[in-house]
C-alpha positions in Angstrom: 184.8 118.2 126.1 186.1 118.6 122.5 189.3 120.1 123.8 189.8 117.3 126.1 189.2 114.7 123.4 191.7 116.5 121.2 194.3 116.4 123.9 193.8 112.6 124.1 194.1 112.2 120.3 197.5 114.0 120.6 198.6 111.9 123.4 197.8 108.6 121.4 199.7 110.1 118.3 202.7 110.9 120.5 202.7 107.4 121.9 202.8 106.0 118.3 199.4 104.6 118.3 197.5 104.2 115.0 193.8 104.0 114.7 193.9 101.4 111.9 193.7 97.8 113.4 195.3 95.0 111.3 195.7 91.2 111.4 198.4 88.9 110.1 197.4 85.4 109.1 199.8 82.6 108.1 199.0 78.8 107.5 200.7 75.7 106.2 198.8 72.6 105.0 199.1 69.1 103.5 196.6 67.3 101.5 196.4 63.8 100.5 193.8 62.1 98.4 192.9 58.5 99.4 190.9 55.9 97.5 187.2 56.3 97.7 187.2 59.9 96.9 188.5 60.8 100.3 190.6 64.0 100.8 192.8 64.4 104.0 193.8 67.9 104.9 196.0 68.8 107.7 196.8 72.5 108.5 198.5 74.8 110.9 196.7 78.3 111.0 197.9 81.3 113.1 196.4 84.7 113.3 197.8 87.9 115.1 195.6 91.0 115.6 197.4 94.1 116.4 196.1 97.6 117.5 192.5 96.2 117.9 189.7 97.9 119.5 189.9 97.9 123.3 186.6 97.2 125.1 184.5 98.9 122.3 184.8 102.2 124.4 187.4 102.7 126.9 187.5 105.2 129.7 190.6 107.4 129.7 189.9 109.2 132.9 191.5 107.2 135.6 194.1 107.7 138.4 197.8 107.1 137.7 200.0 104.3 139.0 200.8 106.4 142.1 197.5 105.4 143.6 198.8 101.8 144.0 201.4 103.0 146.6 198.8 104.4 148.8 197.8 102.9 152.2 194.3 101.6 153.0 193.5 104.7 155.0 194.7 107.0 152.3 192.5 105.2 149.8 189.5 105.3 152.0 190.0 109.2 152.0 189.8 109.0 148.1 186.3 107.4 148.5 185.2 110.3 150.8 183.0 113.4 149.7 184.3 116.9 149.7 182.7 120.3 148.6 182.4 120.3 144.8 184.3 123.2 143.2 182.2 122.7 140.0 179.0 123.5 142.1 177.0 126.3 140.3 179.5 125.9 137.3 178.2 122.7 136.1 174.4 123.1 136.4 172.8 120.3 134.4 170.8 118.4 137.1 171.3 115.2 135.3 175.0 115.4 135.6 176.4 114.0 138.8 179.0 116.7 139.0 176.2 119.4 139.5 175.8 118.6 143.2 177.3 120.4 146.3 179.7 117.6 147.1 182.0 115.3 145.0 184.3 112.3 145.6 188.1 113.0 146.3 189.1 110.6 143.7 187.1 112.5 141.0 189.1 115.8 141.7 192.4 113.9 141.2 191.5 112.5 137.7 193.3 113.9 134.7 190.0 115.4 133.7 188.0 116.2 136.9 185.3 118.0 135.1 184.2 114.8 133.4 183.1 111.6 135.2 184.3 109.5 132.4 186.2 110.3 129.1 185.4 107.4 126.6 187.2 107.0 123.3 185.9 104.6 120.7 188.2 102.3 118.9 191.1 102.9 121.3 194.0 100.9 119.4 195.5 99.1 122.5 194.4 95.5 122.1 196.2 92.5 120.7 195.2 88.9 119.9 196.9 85.8 119.1 195.3 82.6 117.7 197.2 79.3 116.9 195.5 76.1 115.7 195.9 72.6 114.2 193.2 71.8 111.8 192.4 68.3 110.4 189.7 67.6 107.8 188.6 64.4 106.3 186.2 65.0 103.4 184.6 62.3 101.3 182.7 63.5 98.1 179.3 61.9 97.5 179.7 58.4 95.9 178.1 55.1 96.4 175.4 56.8 98.5 177.8 58.2 101.1 179.2 61.6 102.0 180.8 62.7 105.0 183.0 65.5 106.5 185.0 65.0 109.7 186.8 67.8 111.4 189.0 68.3 114.3 190.5 71.6 115.7 193.0 71.9 118.5 193.4 75.7 119.1 194.3 78.4 121.6 193.2 82.1 121.4 194.8 84.6 123.6 193.9 88.3 123.9 193.7 91.1 126.4 190.3 92.6 125.6 187.7 90.0 124.6 185.0 91.1 126.9 182.0 92.6 125.4 178.2 92.4 125.4 178.7 89.3 123.1 180.6 87.2 125.9 178.9 88.6 129.2 177.0 85.3 129.4 180.3 83.7 130.1 180.9 85.8 133.1 182.9 88.7 131.6 182.0 92.2 132.9 183.2 94.1 130.0 184.3 97.0 132.2 187.5 98.7 133.0 190.7 96.5 133.0 191.7 95.5 136.5 194.7 97.9 136.2 194.1 100.5 133.5 197.8 101.7 134.0 199.1 98.1 133.2 196.9 96.5 130.6 199.2 93.6 130.3 197.6 92.2 133.4 194.4 91.5 131.1 196.2 89.2 128.7 194.6 85.8 129.0 192.7 83.2 127.1 190.0 84.7 125.0 186.4 84.4 126.7 185.4 82.5 123.8 188.2 80.1 123.5 187.4 76.5 122.8 190.5 74.3 122.8 189.2 71.3 121.0 186.3 70.7 118.7 185.5 67.4 116.9 182.6 67.3 114.4 181.2 64.8 112.0 178.5 65.4 109.4 177.3 62.7 107.0 174.6 61.6 104.5 174.2 57.9 103.8 171.8 56.3 101.3 171.3 52.9 102.6 172.2 50.4 99.8 168.9 48.6 99.8 166.2 48.9 97.1 165.6 49.0 93.4 168.7 50.4 91.8 170.9 49.9 94.7 173.6 47.3 95.6 171.0 44.9 97.2 167.4 44.6 96.2 167.7 45.8 92.5 165.1 43.3 91.3 162.8 43.8 94.5 159.2 43.8 94.0 157.9 47.3 94.0 155.7 46.6 97.1 158.8 45.2 99.0 160.9 48.1 97.8 158.3 50.5 99.0 158.9 49.2 102.5 162.7 48.3 102.6 164.1 50.6 99.9 164.8 54.2 99.7 166.1 54.9 103.2 168.6 57.6 104.0 170.2 58.6 107.3 171.9 61.9 108.1 173.7 63.1 111.1 175.5 66.0 112.7 177.8 65.2 115.8 179.8 67.6 117.8 182.0 67.3 120.9 184.0 70.2 122.2 185.9 71.1 125.5 183.7 74.2 126.4 184.7 77.8 127.1 186.9 78.6 130.0 185.8 79.7 133.6 185.8 83.4 134.5 186.1 84.0 138.2 184.3 86.9 139.8 184.3 88.3 143.3 181.3 89.4 145.2 181.5 93.0 146.9 185.1 93.4 146.1 186.8 96.7 147.0 188.9 97.8 144.1 191.2 100.9 143.7 189.2 104.0 143.0 188.9 104.4 139.0 190.2 100.9 138.5 188.3 97.9 137.3 186.4 95.3 139.4 188.7 93.6 142.0 189.6 90.0 141.2 189.7 87.0 143.6 193.0 85.5 144.8 194.1 82.2 143.5 196.7 80.3 145.4 196.9 77.1 143.5 195.6 75.3 140.3 191.7 75.3 140.5 190.5 71.9 139.2 187.2 70.4 138.1 185.6 67.9 140.5 184.9 64.4 139.6 182.2 61.9 140.8 178.6 61.6 140.1 176.6 64.3 138.1 175.0 65.4 141.4 178.2 65.8 143.0 179.5 68.0 140.3 176.4 70.2 140.1 176.6 70.5 143.8 180.4 71.7 143.6 181.9 72.0 140.4 185.5 72.7 141.8 187.5 69.9 143.3 189.5 72.4 145.4 187.4 75.6 146.0 189.7 76.4 149.0 192.5 77.9 146.5 190.2 80.8 145.9 190.1 83.5 148.5 189.0 87.1 149.0 192.0 89.6 148.5 192.6 92.5 150.8 190.8 95.7 150.1 192.3 97.9 147.3 194.5 95.0 145.9 194.1 93.7 142.4 193.8 90.0 143.2 195.8 87.3 141.7 193.2 85.6 139.4 193.7 86.2 135.8 190.9 87.8 133.7 190.2 84.1 132.3 191.3 81.0 134.1 193.7 79.1 132.0 193.0 75.6 132.9 189.3 74.8 134.0 186.5 75.1 131.5 182.6 74.9 131.5 181.0 71.8 130.5 181.5 71.2 126.8 179.2 70.0 124.1 178.2 66.3 123.5 175.3 66.6 120.9 174.0 64.8 118.0 171.2 65.7 115.4 170.0 62.7 113.5 167.4 62.1 110.9 166.0 59.4 108.9 164.5 59.9 105.4 162.3 57.4 103.4 161.6 58.0 99.8 158.7 56.4 98.0 158.6 56.4 94.4 155.2 57.6 92.6 156.5 57.0 89.1 153.2 54.9 88.6 151.4 58.3 89.0 153.8 60.7 87.5 157.2 60.3 86.2 159.7 61.7 88.7 157.1 62.1 91.5 158.0 60.9 94.9 157.0 61.0 98.5 159.5 61.7 101.2 158.9 60.8 104.9 161.3 62.4 107.4 161.9 61.9 111.1 164.4 64.4 112.6 165.6 64.6 116.2 167.7 67.3 117.7 169.9 66.3 120.7 168.9 62.8 119.6 170.7 60.9 122.4 169.2 63.4 124.9 172.5 64.3 126.5 172.3 67.2 128.9 174.8 70.0 128.8 174.7 72.0 131.9 175.7 75.6 132.1 178.8 76.8 133.9 178.7 77.0 137.7 178.3 80.1 139.6 182.0 81.3 139.5 181.4 84.5 141.6 183.5 84.0 144.8 181.9 85.2 148.1 178.3 84.2 147.3 176.7 81.2 149.1 176.2 79.2 145.9 179.8 79.4 144.6 180.6 76.4 142.5 177.0 75.2 142.2 175.3 74.6 138.9 171.6 75.5 138.5 170.7 75.2 134.9 170.9 73.3 131.7 172.2 75.1 128.6 170.7 72.8 125.9 167.3 71.5 125.2 166.0 68.1 125.7 165.5 65.8 122.8 163.2 67.4 120.3 161.7 65.3 117.4 159.6 66.1 114.4 158.0 64.3 111.7 157.4 65.6 108.1 155.9 64.4 104.8 156.9 66.0 101.5 155.6 65.5 98.1 157.7 66.1 95.1 155.5 66.4 92.0 
């Protein structure tokens, strides 16, 4: 095995590959300060990743491009079993090549004595991120502070499937065609094209020492003064859909077969029940490819996304002065609500073509409204 890995390292070196990944980042921004301690910042940000890690660990033991020219009957032969020439030589019972028979495709691999030959940090992946970023920031003054951000971005790569994104539908396995990794170039699985967020803190101008109610009686101030509201709002467009295929028949040693897509897959409109029952407006554009073909669907669909976020976390604070008991002492009462408007965010639909519930949504990805009360004493 060590000798085989050394040969692979030599092949990588001859091909000009370096094991050190690098990124290039560039940006251009304009800032403008407005009255009221408000700063507006508009920026363009780009990042390019080169020679990045491909799939955490990549199997180099696969058949060459010649296998794509074979007929279906010839490919069926590759899936058949023949006497194992390593039988009695490889004796470890936990190793599949120790048995009396072996697959024909296994014997045609570059390293037939190994099932897989994985190399970590194979420097073959690339990424490209472009974004417009807008920020409006008001520093705290007159009881108000807020931050508004908007991002319009696009992230493209050829290897963003891993254990961190499998919940989106990625399989993290071998590329569809390991002999042509360019076919895996698509939107990043974690891409979110638009994000709008608002964060604020506002001390209401009522009560002693405020704009209104400076001379209020302490009893009235204890009821109407000292209120503060806070909020975190977020809206985004959601992550892209990743189509799967049930029981696909892929070329031996190639990645999972993908579905065929004959048109632009679109999101359905109508009532919530209609969308939950069938998320796609035109599911007929998705079909099963012939055996041993790659399928026309990209790794990540470019135009249709899972439901996005529409969430607000809000709170209301009430501060009660206890100066009569101790200077600087106060009591703070809090009411905090997460998903305060109780907006449901449904998970993505079942995007595996060939199963009976294709296009159906079964679960909610966020929690219903949660509220909590707290009382805090500053002494």
